[in-house]
C-alpha positions in Angstrom: 0.1 0.2 -0.1 1.3 3.6 -0.8 1.0 6.3 1.6 1.6 9.9 0.9 0.8 13.3 2.3 0.7 16.3 0.0 3.5 18.8 -0.6 1.5 21.9 0.1 -2.1 22.8 1.3 -3.1 19.5 3.6 -5.9 19.8 5.6 -5.3 20.0 9.2 -6.0 16.5 10.3 -7.8 16.4 7.3 -9.5 14.3 5.1 -8.2 11.1 3.6 -8.3 9.7 0.2 -8.2 6.3 -0.6 -7.8 4.4 -4.1 -8.5 1.2 -4.8 -7.0 -1.6 -7.3 -9.1 -1.8 -10.1 -8.4 -5.6 -10.5 -9.8 -6.2 -6.8 -11.9 -3.7 -5.9 -11.8 -4.6 -2.2 -7.8 -4.4 -1.9 -6.8 -0.5 -0.9 -3.7 0.5 -3.2 -3.1 4.1 -1.2 -3.9 6.6 1.2 -3.6 10.4 0.6 -4.1 13.6 2.6 -6.5 15.6 0.4 -5.7 19.3 -0.1 -7.8 21.8 1.3 -9.7 23.5 -1.7 -9.3 27.0 0.6 -5.8 27.3 0.5 -5.6 27.2 -3.3 -4.3 31.0 -3.3 -1.8 29.8 -0.8 -0.3 27.4 -3.0 0.0 30.0 -5.8 1.7 32.5 -3.6 4.6 29.8 -3.1 4.7 28.6 -6.8 5.2 32.4 -7.5 8.0 33.6 -5.3 9.6 29.8 -6.3 9.0 30.7 -9.7 10.5 34.5 -9.5 13.6 32.6 -8.5 13.8 29.7 -10.8 13.4 32.2 -14.0 16.4 33.8 -12.4 18.7 31.0 -13.4 20.6 30.5 -16.4 18.6 28.5 -19.0 22.0 25.8 -18.6 21.5 25.7 -14.9 17.6 24.9 -14.9 18.3 22.5 -17.5 20.9 20.8 -15.8 18.7 20.6 -12.7 15.8 18.9 -14.6 18.4 16.3 -16.1 19.1 15.4 -12.5 15.7 15.2 -11.7 15.1 12.5 -14.8 17.8 10.7 -14.0 16.6 10.3 -9.9 13.4 9.4 -11.6 14.9 6.9 -14.0 16.2 5.3 -10.5 12.8 4.9 -9.5 11.1 3.7 -12.5 10.4 0.5 -11.0 8.1 1.8 -8.2 6.4 4.2 -10.7 5.4 1.4 -13.0 4.2 -0.6 -9.8 2.4 2.1 -8.5 0.7 2.8 -11.9 -0.4 -1.1 -12.3 -1.8 -1.4 -8.8 -3.8 1.9 -9.0 -4.6 2.2 -12.6 -4.6 -1.8 -13.6 -2.6 -2.1 -16.5 -0.5 -4.8 -17.0 3.2 -4.2 -15.3 4.9 -4.5 -18.8 2.0 -1.6 -19.9 3.0 0.3 -17.1 6.8 -0.1 -17.5 6.5 1.0 -21.1 4.5 4.3 -20.1 7.5 5.2 -17.6 10.1 4.4 -20.5 8.0 6.4 -23.0 7.3 9.3 -20.3 11.3 9.8 -19.4 12.5 9.5 -23.3 9.6 12.4 -23.9 10.9 14.3 -21.3 14.3 14.0 -22.1 13.2 15.4 -25.7 11.6 17.9 -24.0 14.7 19.7 -22.4 16.3 19.5 -25.8 13.4 21.4 -27.2 13.4 23.8 -24.1 17.3 24.9 -24.6 15.9 26.1 -28.1 13.3 28.6 -26.8 12.6 30.0 -30.4 13.6 33.8 -30.5 14.6 35.5 -33.5 16.3 38.5 -35.2 13.7 39.5 -37.7 13.6 41.8 -40.9 14.6 45.5 -40.1 12.2 48.2 -41.5 13.9 51.4 -39.9 17.2 52.4 -40.1 19.3 52.1 -36.8 16.6 49.6 -35.2 17.2 46.0 -35.0 13.5 43.8 -34.5 13.9 40.9 -32.1 11.7 38.7 -30.7 12.2 37.0 -27.4 10.2 34.5 -25.0 10.0 34.4 -21.2 8.2 32.0 -18.9 4.8 32.4 -18.5 4.6 32.1 -14.8 2.7 30.0 -12.7 1.1 27.0 -14.2 -1.7 24.7 -13.0 -2.0 21.2 -14.2 -4.7 18.5 -14.2 -4.0 15.4 -15.0 -6.3 12.2 -15.9 -6.2 8.8 -14.6 -5.1 6.4 -17.5 -1.4 7.5 -17.8 -0.7 8.2 -13.9 3.4 8.9 -15.0 3.2 10.0 -18.7 0.8 12.9 -18.1 2.1 14.7 -15.4 5.8 14.6 -16.5 4.3 15.8 -20.2 3.3 18.5 -18.0 6.0 19.4 -15.5 9.1 18.7 -17.6 8.2 21.7 -20.3 6.7 23.9 -17.7 10.0 23.7 -15.4 12.0 23.5 -18.4 10.7 27.0 -19.4 11.1 28.3 -16.4 7.7 28.4 -14.8 6.5 27.0 -11.3 4.1 23.9 -11.7 1.0 23.2 -9.6 -0.1 19.4 -10.3 -3.4 17.9 -9.3 -3.3 14.2 -10.6 -6.4 12.3 -10.8 -7.9 11.0 -7.4 -8.0 7.5 -9.1 -4.3 7.4 -9.8 -2.1 9.6 -7.9 0.3 7.4 -6.9 3.1 7.8 -9.7 2.4 11.6 -9.3 3.3 11.3 -5.5 6.6 9.4 -6.3 7.3 12.5 -9.0 7.0 15.0 -6.0 9.1 12.8 -3.5 12.1 12.9 -6.3 11.5 16.6 -6.9 11.9 17.5 -3.2 15.5 16.0 -3.7 16.3 17.6 -6.6 14.6 20.9 -7.3 14.4 24.0 -5.6 11.1 24.1 -3.0 7.6 25.2 -3.9 8.4 24.9 -7.5 7.0 21.7 -8.3 3.7 21.3 -5.8 1.0 18.5 -5.7 -2.7 19.0 -4.5 -4.8 15.9 -4.5 -8.6 15.3 -4.1 -11.4 15.2 -6.4 -13.7 17.6 -8.4 -13.7 20.4 -5.8 -10.1 20.8 -5.6 -9.7 20.9 -9.3 -12.4 23.5 -9.6 -10.9 25.7 -7.2 -7.5 25.6 -8.7 -8.4 26.4 -12.2 -10.6 29.4 -10.7 -7.8 30.9 -8.2 -6.3 34.0 -9.4 -2.6 34.2 -10.1 -2.7 30.9 -12.4 -1.1 32.4 -15.5 -1.9 29.1 -17.8 -3.9 25.7 -17.7 -3.2 22.8 -19.2 -5.7 19.8 -18.8 -5.8 16.3 -20.3 -9.1 14.8 -20.0 -12.8 14.5 -21.0 -14.4 17.6 -23.3 -17.0 18.1 -20.6 -14.3 19.0 -17.9 -12.7 21.1 -20.7 -15.4 23.3 -21.4 -15.7 23.4 -17.6 -12.0 24.6 -17.4 -12.5 26.8 -20.3 -15.2 28.9 -18.7 -13.4 29.3 -15.4 -10.0 30.2 -17.0 -11.8 33.0 -18.9 -12.3 35.0 -15.5 -8.7 35.3 -15.1 -7.8 35.5 -18.8 -5.6 32.1 -17.8 -3.7 30.5 -21.1 -4.8 27.1 -22.0 -3.7 23.5 -23.6 -6.5 21.3 -23.3 -6.2 17.6 -24.2 -9.5 16.2 -24.7 -11.0 13.2 -26.0 -11.1 11.1 -29.4 -12.9 9.0 -31.5 -10.6 7.6 -33.8 -10.4 5.4 -36.7 -7.9 3.3 -38.9 -9.1 3.1 -42.3 -8.4 -0.1 -44.1 -8.5 0.2 -47.7 -5.6 -2.3 -49.2 -3.2 -4.0 -47.1 -0.3 -6.7 -48.7 0.3 -7.7 -45.1 -3.1 -8.2 -43.3 -1.8 -9.7 -40.3 0.7 -7.1 -39.7 -1.8 -4.3 -40.3 -4.3 -6.1 -37.7 -1.7 -6.4 -35.1 -1.2 -2.7 -35.4 -5.0 -1.9 -35.4 -5.3 -4.3 -32.4 -2.6 -3.0 -30.5 -3.7 0.5 -30.4 -7.5 -1.0 -29.9 -6.9 -2.4 -26.7 -3.7 -0.9 -25.3 -4.8 0.0 -21.6 -8.0 -1.9 -22.2 -8.9 1.0 -24.6 -8.8 3.8 -22.3 -6.9 6.0 -24.2 -7.9 9.0 -26.2 -5.4 7.8 -28.9 -6.9 4.2 -28.9 -8.8 3.2 -32.6 -12.0 2.4 -31.9 -13.5 2.7 -35.0 -12.1 0.3 -38.0 -13.3 1.7 -41.4 -13.0 -1.0 -44.3 -13.5 -1.5 -47.8 -16.3 -4.0 -47.9 -14.2 -6.4 -49.9 -11.7 -7.2 -47.0 -14.5 -6.3 -44.2 -14.7 -10.3 -43.4 -11.3 -11.1 -43.4 -10.6 -7.7 -40.7 -13.5 -8.9 -38.5 -12.2 -12.5 -38.2 -8.9 -11.1 -37.3 -9.8 -8.6 -34.9 -11.7 -11.0 -33.5 -9.3 -13.5 -33.3 -7.0 -10.9 -31.6 -9.3 -10.3 -29.1 -10.2 -13.3 -28.0 -5.9 -14.0 -27.9 -5.7 -11.5 -24.7 -5.6 -12.7 -21.2 -7.8 -10.6 -18.9 -6.0 -10.5 -14.7 -4.3 -8.4 -12.4 -1.4 -6.8 -14.2 1.2 -7.8 -11.6 0.5 -11.4 -12.4 2.9 -12.9 -15.6 1.1 -13.4 -18.3 -1.9 -11.0 -18.0 -2.2 -8.8 -21.5 -5.7 -7.1 -20.3 -6.1 -5.4 -17.5 -9.7 -3.9 -15.4 -11.5 -0.5 -16.5 -11.0 1.9 -13.7 -14.0 1.7 -11.8 -17.3 0.1 -11.6 -19.1 3.1 -12.8 -16.6 3.3 -15.9 -17.5 -0.6 -16.3 -21.4 0.3 -16.3 -20.9 3.0 -18.7 -18.9 0.7 -21.4 -21.5 -1.8 -21.0 -24.2 0.2 -21.4 -22.7 2.0 -24.5 -22.3 -1.4 -26.1 -26.0 -2.6 -25.5 -27.3 1.2 -26.9 -25.0 -0.1 -30.2 -26.5 -3.2 -30.1 -30.3 -1.9 -29.8 -29.6 0.7 -32.7 -28.4 -2.6 -35.2 -24.8 -3.5 -34.1 -24.0 -7.2 -33.6 -21.5 -8.5 -31.5 -18.9 -10.4 -33.2 -17.2 -11.5 -29.9 -17.1 -9.9 -26.5 -19.8 -7.5 -25.3 -19.8 -8.8 -21.8 -18.8 -8.0 -18.1 -15.8 -10.9 -17.2 -16.6 -12.2 -14.1 -15.2 -15.3 -13.5 -11.1 -16.5 -12.2 -8.9 -14.0 -12.5 -11.8 -11.4 -13.2 -13.8 -12.4 -10.4 -12.5 -9.2 -8.3 -12.5 -6.4 -10.6 -13.7 -4.2 -13.2 -13.2 -6.6 -16.6 -14.8 -6.2 -19.6 -14.2 -8.4 -22.4 -12.5 -7.3 -25.4 -15.4 -6.6 -28.1 -15.5 -6.6 -31.8 -18.8 -5.4 -33.3 -19.6 -5.6 -36.7 -22.8 -3.9 -38.8 -22.3 -0.8 -37.2 -23.7 2.5 -39.4 -22.1 6.0 -38.9 -25.1 7.4 -36.9 -25.1 4.1 -34.3 -23.6 5.8 -30.8 -20.7 3.4 -30.6 -19.6 4.9 -34.0 -19.8 8.9 -32.5 -19.3 8.9 -28.7 -15.7 7.9 -26.9 -16.3 4.7 -25.6 -12.9 4.7 -23.4 -12.9 0.6 -23.2 -12.0 -2.4 -25.3 -14.5 -1.9 -28.0 -13.9 -1.9 -31.4 -16.9 -0.7 -33.9 -16.6 -1.7 -37.4 -18.0 -0.1 -40.5 -17.9 -0.7 -44.1 -17.4 1.2 -47.2 -17.3 1.2 -51.2 -15.7 4.5 -52.1 -12.8 6.2 -50.8 -15.2 9.6 -50.9 -17.1 7.3 -48.2 -14.6 6.4 -46.0 -13.1 9.8 -45.7 -16.9 10.9 -44.9 -17.1 8.2 -42.3 -13.6 9.2 -41.0 -14.3 13.0 -40.2 -18.4 12.1 -39.6 -17.5 12.7 -35.4 -16.9 15.7 -33.5 -13.6 14.7 -32.5 -10.1 15.3 -34.2 -7.4 13.7 -32.4 -5.7 11.0 -34.4 -6.4 8.8 -37.6 -4.7 6.1 -39.1 -4.6 4.4 -42.9 -3.6 1.3 -44.2 -2.8 1.5 -48.0 0.0 1.0 -50.4 -1.9 3.5 -53.0 0.0 6.9 -53.0 -2.9 8.5 -54.3 -5.0 7.1 -51.6 -2.3 8.2 -49.0 -2.2 11.9 -50.4 -5.7 12.3 -50.3 -6.1 10.7 -46.7 -3.1 13.0 -45.4 -5.0 16.3 -47.0 -8.4 15.3 -46.0 -8.3 14.0 -42.7 -9.5 16.3 -39.9 -7.2 15.2 -37.1 -4.4 16.4 -35.5 -2.1 13.7 -35.9 -2.2 11.3 -39.1 -0.4 8.2 -39.5 -0.1 6.0 -42.5 0.6 2.2 -42.3 1.1 2.2 -38.7 -0.9 2.4 -35.6 -1.7 5.6 -33.6 1.5 5.9 -31.0 3.2 9.2 -31.3 6.7 9.7 -31.3 8.4 11.2 -28.0 9.6 14.2 -30.2 6.5 14.8 -32.7 3.7 17.5 -31.4 0.9 15.6 -29.5 -2.4 17.9 -30.8 -5.9 17.6 -31.5 -8.4 19.7 -33.5 -12.1 20.3 -33.2 -13.3 18.7 -30.2 -9.8 17.1 -29.2 -7.9 20.2 -28.2 -7.4 23.7 -28.0 -4.3 25.5 -27.6 -0.6 25.0 -28.4 0.5 21.3 -28.5 1.9 19.5 -25.5 4.8 17.9 -26.9 7.6 19.1 -29.1 9.2 22.6 -29.9 5.4 23.8 -30.5 4.8 23.5 -26.6 6.7 27.1 -26.1 3.5 28.8 -27.3 1.9 27.9 -24.0 4.5 27.9 -21.6 6.2 31.1 -22.7 5.1 34.5 -23.6 6.4 36.1 -26.7 7.8 39.6 -26.4 8.7 41.9 -29.3 12.2 43.9 -28.8 13.3 46.6 -30.8 17.1 47.3 -30.4 18.2 51.1 -31.5 21.3 52.2 -31.4 22.7 54.6 -28.7 22.1 58.4 -29.3 25.3 60.0 -29.4 
């Protein structure tokens, strides 16, 4: 069991928060001292003071300290991975992969932050040199989801600090353990008050995004919560970076190596039990290939081994909670009522290794029409909806006929089809002939209802974590 008291803003004698292992609903995974919503202003004040000193350091000094921070985190990688599995449920191998990717992405972000993006511009007046420079934005509030307890916090912590800001992090109340270990490491390496952790539920989040003095808010989560944060941020004119949901599709048009294609599609669909904003949840397949695709996806779904993520051989973890399990169950049932047919799965798993947890069978649905809720709404579970098409025009209409625009994939060897897909896909991240896992140095960006503001990875993140200033250097008067 993991126990942690918040770095700042803890309630006196205060309320405690318990997390449960989603593979065993009766097992307490961690206990935490909740933060006091009324003290968010004090937290911001501490962050403001720490940020002034941090920003005064040279870029090289800040990046050197952050490199030490990442090295120290690497030494705790196994502890972080185990915490992820116990609180979030994903198999330990997946959790280790998350930590590895988080550290790699963080290292790439340090390299980007070393090139902040100022420039000398062409002069329009004799004797005056125009220059743009970037400065730290100030105090950043970060709210992260339960599905990636290490990757999401580090995706916000590292760029915030690398660009000279202070950060206040609120991890999900379902899986705060990994963030607490990250904060413990920060205590030993970074200046006091620079990274602060607040723990609790929705009330803490509402107070944090509403309190005056926060200069930027970065959030990863649902569209509904993102909209609420957007409204709250407006009162203080805080800058926003929102990573929201997705209803991602893979178009299968013409595939010389079908097994390789389906391995990648199934992996992208069922990793993290489908609880990823980048998960493939729709497969749009040319009609003549439909039967082989459906059969292949169903076989891959049946091959997964559900169970406790700490048990060797487990390849499918539980869903995060009973409430979420009920939602996934209800969405599939609604889809079936609207005409979809279950090829495999479509049921809660209750026996054997699944008896104590929130497990849902990996599911493939066929005969799905574009207006079916399972083809429109984010299910956030191990569910693939298969839609068919006759022409590429129809495929592109299906691809873009949702409110989201996060990521999309195409499997084809036809250069004309590939060009059309790249030009016409209304998604922030576009993949050709591979799944939807982004690289650690590439922008992570959504459009439409999938994202607002600057991307959260890569050089473009500077647009959120810094402010741009125009400087005019005139010659001294003599």
